[in-house]
N, C-alpha and C positions, 0 to 999 in steps of 0.2 A: 505626332508623338509614337515611337517605337513601342510595341506592345512587351517586348522583352529585348534583352541583349546578352552575349557570350560571356560577359565578366561577371563573376560571382559576386554580387552585391545587391543590396537590397533596391536601389534605383534601378536595376536592369531586369528584377523578376517580373514575372508576368503578370500583366496588369488585369486581366480577366480572372485570374486563378481565385480570388476571393469570392467568386460567385459560387465555387464548389464548397463554401461554407456559409451559404446564404446572407453575405454581405456584398454591398456595391462594388462594381469594377472600378474602382480609383486608385490612383498611385498611393494614396495615404494608406488604405486598406491593404494594399499589395505590400507595402514596406512593412506592415505590422504582421503580416501573416508570415514573412520571409524569416525562416528560422525559428518558428515558434514551437516551444515545448512545454507551455503552460496548459496544463488539462483544463478541459472545458470552456475553454477562452472562446469558442466559436458554437460549437454543438456539444450538449451534454453528454458524458459518457465517452469522450473522445478527445484525443490530442491531435490537432491538425497543424502542419507546418508545411512551407513550401522551400525547397532547398535546390541550389545550383550544384550539379554532381559532375565533376569531372571523370576523365577515363580510370584514373588511377582509384577513386573512389568507386567505381562500377566495379573493377576487379578485385576487390579486397573479399577475401572468401571467410576471414575470421575476424572479427573487431571486438571491441570493448563491450562492457555492459553499460548501456546509454541510459537506461530509465529504469525505475521501481514503481511497479502500480499496486495499491494495496486492493485485495479481493475481500478482505473481511477485517474490520477494525479491531475486533476482539473486544475484552471488557475487563475491568479489575485491574488494570495497569495502574501502579503508582510511581513508576520510574521508567526512562527510556530502557529500552530492550536490546539485547546483542542480535545480531543477524548472521547466518552462516549461508555461505554461497557454494554449491557443488555442482559438478558436471558441466556439460556444455562443451566440452573440449578445450577452454581456455584456462587460465590462471590469474591469481592475484587479487581478484575483485574482493571488495570489502565495502561493507554497508553498516548501517547503524539506523534503529528506529526510534522515532521521538514520540513521546506520549504526550495526548493533550489534556485538558482540565477535567474531563469527565472519565478518565482511566481508559481510552481509545488511542490506539496508535494513529497518528494523523500523518505521518510522512515515513518513508524509509530513503535515507539519505545515503548516496554513494560516495563514500570516502576514497575508494580507489577504484576505477572502472576496469582493471584488467586489462587483458589482451588476448587474442587468439580465439576469441568464442565463435564456435561454427552453430551453435544452438542455445536458445537462452537456458542458462544454468537454473537450478532448482533454488528457491530462496525460503529458508526456513527463520521465522522469527521466534525467539525464545518465549515461553509461556509467561503470564504475569506471575510474581511472586505470590506465596501464599498469603492470605489474610487470616492472621493467627488471633484467636480469642479464647478467654477461659470458658470451658462449656458449663460452668456451674454459675459463677458470679457476673458472667456477660449475659445471661440469658433470664429475660423478664418479661411477662405479659406477651408471650409470643414474638417478641422481639430479640435480636443479638445487637449488643453494644459493640459498634465499631466506629473508632474515631474518623471523623471526615468521612463517613459511609458515601455519601452522595459525590465525592470527588473520584471516587473508585468505580462505583456501580449506579446503574440507573434501573428504573422500573423497567422490567421485561428482559434484563440481563441474566444469562443463565450461569450458574456458580455450581460446582461440584464439593459436596462436604467430604472431609476427611478428619478422622480423630483417633482416639484409642479408647480402649474399654472403660477407663474411669473417667473419661472428660467427654463422652458424647451426649449432647442434651436429648431428652426423651423426645422422640418425635423424628428425629435424623437419622439417617443410616449412611454408613461408610461408602463412599465411591458413587454415591447417587446424585443426580442433576437436579438442582431446583431453580426456581424462577424467582427474581426479587420483585416483590409487590409495593414496597414501600421502602424508600430511602431517604434521610435526612442527615444533617451534620453528624449524627450520635448513633443512629439505629438503622438497621434493616428488617424487613420482614419477608418470609419466603413462601412459595406456594409449590406444589409437586406439578402444576400445570402452567403454561404461561397465560397471564390473565385471570388465574383462577384465585379461589378464596385463601385467605392468609392461613399458613400451615400452623396448627397447635403445638408448640415446641415448649418445653419446661426444662428448668435445671437438671443437669446431670445429678444423679442419685448418689448418695454415699458422701463421706467426710475426706476421703483420699484423693478427690478430682484433683489431676494434674492440671497445674496452672499453664495456662496457654498451650494447652493439649489438643485443642480443637482447631480446624483451618477451613477455609473456603477458598476455592481458585476460581478465577473468572476464565473465560474462554481465549484460548491463543489466537492472535491475530495472524493472517496470511498474505501473502504477496506474491506477485510474479515479476521476472526480470523480461527486459526487452534489449537484444543485442544491436548494437550499430554495425555497419558494414555493408557491402554492395551484394555480391554474388549471393551470400548466406541469407539475404532478405528480399531477393527478387527484383533489385535494379536490373534493367535490362539496357538502358542507353544513357550515355552522357546528356545533359540537358537540365532542363528544369522539371523538377517532380513533386507531387504532393504527397507527403507522408502522414499516414493516419494511425494511430497506437488507439486501440481499444480499451475499454475498462467495464466493468460490471462482468457481464457473462462472456464477454469477449476481451477480456483483460489480457494485455500482452501480446495480442495479435496484431502484427504490423502489416500495413498494406501500402504499397507504392503504386501510384497513378502517374504516368508519364505525360507531362503536360505540352512539352516541347522538346522532341528528341534533336540531339546535335552530335555532329563528329567530334566535338571538344567544347570543353569549357575553359576559360582562363580565369587566374586567379583562385582564391581560396577565402570561402565566406566563414572563416573560424568555426566551422561546424565539425571538427574532426571527432569530436567525442560522438556524435550521431552518426557520421558518415567518414570514417578514417580514411587517410590516402594510402596507408599501408598496414 
């Protein structure tokens, strides 16, 4: 059985390539590794895939946005968030961010990959919406009443307080960060330090307290982009390559390892989003 072929299909991919991701050198494993873009499928904190690259893909100097990686999931989101994409030398890329059940961004979804990107563009996710409450009537027994609090904020999350002179609960200060120490379906408690004691707070004084004039905001999620293409990402030869995208502290960093260099590859494995032909 041949260990590889020059036609860009899974059955011709390099049979020993899976050993690079710590699985057996079998045809089944090579077929699964072929074209993989699923994070953590093999090694935590990485996205590993094997691709057949032809000479047109090698020579692309500007490509589309191929992938988004979340570097910080944020907190306090109660709805999906808009995403802005700037720089990188290309145009037209667009994406949106999806929120999960506990107020964190779980994915950044590319709706338009754009084109002509020489470098990875900057990704900015909109901050979570303000969580609004009445600084007087919502405060009781060192807690703040927030509907479905634990669907937005978890213990340990950082929030920033903002309000106005007639609605600030006693014990909170404007533009100061606090940490959630307790959260259930109706209330939260806060501390000045992560894991610290509950902060003593009491209702805003006076009878002219502005209804819904106090707010908390969670932390803004962050993400980085990964650009497809050949020359701009260091592919040196036509042939079979291993593509690794980092996450965590190496999020967005792309590395290509040439498994088998060839003068040409035939066919097209429908990997044009990752490795465009032009």
